Residue, then its C-alpha position, 0 to 999 in steps of 0.5 A: m943825140t937821143l931823145c933823153d940826152k935832149i931832154s936833159e940838155a933842154f932842162r939842164p938850165v933848170f937844174v942849173i937853178l935848182a942846183a944854185m938854189e939848194q946851194a944857197t943860204h936859206i933865210l926864213v922871215v917870219d913876219d905877220h905883215r905881208e907888205i914886210r915879208d913880200l919886201l924882204a923875200r925880194f931885197l934878199g932874193a936879190q941879193g942871192f939868198r935863198v927866202s921863205t916866209a912865214v906869217n906865224g909860229r905854227a908856219m914857221y915851224k912848218q917851213l922847219e920841218d921842210g927843210r933847212i933853215d940857215l938863219i931866221v929874220l924874226d918879228r917880235m909882235l906876231p898873233g898867238d905867240d909872239g917872237l921872243t917866246l918863239c925864240r925862246q923855244l929855238r933856243a931851246t932845241s937848236n942853235i939857228p941864227i935869229i934876227m929879231l924885228t921890232a917896232i918896240g924902240d925901247p932898249v930894255d926890250r932889245i936887252i929881253g930879246l937877246e936875252v932870249g937867244a936872239d943874236d941880234y935886234v933891228t928895230k922898225p921901221f929899218d933900212a933894208h941895207e941894214l938889215l942885209a949887213r947884220i945878216r952878213a954879220v952873223l952867218r959870218r960868225v956862224q960860218g967860221g967868222t969867229p977865233e980859231p979854236v985853241a984845239s982841232p975839230d976833233t977836240v973836246l975842251r974840259f973845264a970846270g966839269w963841262r965839256f965844251h963840243a967845240d963843233r957841236r957848239e954844245l956843253e955837256s954836264a958831267d952827268g952828260v946833260i946837253e946843253p946848247l948854246s946860242t951863237g952868241e953865247y957859243d963866241l963869247l965861251m969860244a972867246f973865253v976858252q981861248h984866253p984863259g987866266r985873263v982879264l978880258s975888256r968888254d970891248r976886246l969881248i966884242d972884237f973877239a965874240r961879236g964883231r964890231s959890224a954886229a953893232i952891240n953894245d958893252r950892255s950887250i956883252d953883260t947880258q951875254v955874260m949872264r946868260l952863260r953864267r946861267k948855264i955854267e955856273p954852280d951859282p950864277k950869283s956868286p959866279t966863280l968861273i966867270k969873275t968880274v974884274w970892276g973896271g977892267g972887264y972879265l976873267f975866265t978862271p978854269e983850267i982848260v983841259p983838251e981831250t981828244i975824241r979818240e982818248r974818250 
């Protein structure tokens, strides 16, 4: 065995560990409380996740620049830009899943968090195992837990002047402007385009779009519908694409036209 072979053999366990870290789901914990950062880093690391931490928005963006992040656990109350501001900024340019942590127990605050783009909301003090379940539920939705598209992945779905790129989780307007979708908006729109012309109750939308493991409720679905309307409706105050059926749920009215990329 040559010297190079001996060195390679000696460092093989290190290479295996590095490869596993590269493949592991990477979670970024953004919280100004060191105890919480350390606790979650140890706990989530023991569950097989790769974990990085940040104390504020500036450190968060530095982590995002340095490498791939699969999910962010974001504190609501941060020095400088707070969690809501950072969530809104992230959602304008990225579909990365976000779970918000907050010490504010007001349900209205939860609705605001979902409104600005959070995928889930956990109130402090929290049980680490509950947070783990929420993280896994969001990752399942992002990594394949959503319903199958009505067409193959190389298909764009056209409706009402929009192009829905299911593979990229984006909407493209008639004039080519790209509108990114949060995970919740994407899941909800996917449910609608799979069932056009059918009234979907809130319970059905929870099943289709989010999954009951996310522990959301009817009000959360209403908030997601409101956000989606603001993006796709000509007049969100008088919606014609996503109609409310009182006592029934919601009805997606446009005709869905598959358009394969090869035909474009």
